[in-house]
N, C-alpha and C positions, 0 to 999 in steps of 0.2 A: 612896283615899276609898271607903268602903263605903256603898252606898245600900240603903235599906229597900225592900221588894218593890214598894210603890206608886209609888216613884220611878223604877224601871226600866221603860222602855217601849220599844215599837217602833212607828214610824209609817211607813206605806207610801203612796206617791203614784204613781198611774198617769197618764201623759200620753198621751192618745189621739192627739195630733197627731204626736209624735215616736215613739210606740210604745216608750216607755221607762219604767222604774220608777226612783223615788228612794226610798231607805230610810234612815231615821234610827233607830238603836237604842242602847240601853244595856244590853241583855240579853246576857250572855256566851254563852248557849246559841245565840242567833241569830247572833251574831258568828262563832262556830265553824262553824255551818252554812254561812254565806256564804263563809267562807274555804275549807271543803272543796269548795264549788261552784266555786272558782276566782275568786270575786269579791273584789277588794281595795277597801278604803275609799279614798275620795278625800280625806277629812279625818278626823283623830282629834283630838277636843277634849281639853283638860286634864282635864275631869270624867269622861272615859271614853266619851263619846258618839262613835259612829261614823257617818259619812255615807257613803252609797254612791249614786252618781249615774250615770245613762245605762246602766242595766242593761237589756239587750234584753228586750222584752216576753215573748218565749217562754221566757226563762230562769226566770221565776217561775211556779209552778203551785200549785194548791190541790187537795188530795185529799179524797175523801169518806171518812168514817170507816167502817170495815168493820163490817158488821152481824153477822158471824160466819157460819159455815156451819151450816145447819139440816139435820140428818140424822135419819132414823128410827132406832129401835132396831136394826132389821135392817140398815140401811145401816152403822151404826157397827160392828156385829159383822162384817159382810162386809169392811169396811175393815181392821179389826183382824186378821182372818184373812189378808188379802192382805199386810199388813205383816209378820206373823209368818212367812209363807212366804217372803217376800222376804229376811228376815233369815237364815232358815235357809239359803237358797240362796247367800247371800253368804259364809257361813263356810267355811273351808278344809277 
C-alpha cells in the first residue's frame, strides 16, 4: 500500500521519568536509519507503521545544521596550495 507524502509521518515521544523514547513512523527513510542504528521495531502494523519503544534517551540526538566554513580569499588560496602540495607529495 503506497501512501502519499502527507500520510507518511514520524512521531517521537520522550518520557523524562523513564528516560526513554517511543517512536512511531511510516517513513522508510527513518525506518532505515533506525535499523542502521541497531534499533528494531517492537511492532510493525499492516499499514506499514513501525513502533519503536524503550529506546534509551542517549541514543537519540539532534544535530545543528552546519553553517558552512567562512574563509577569506587568502585563506582559500592557502588551503588550495596546501592541498596541491599534499597531492604532489602523495604521488609515487
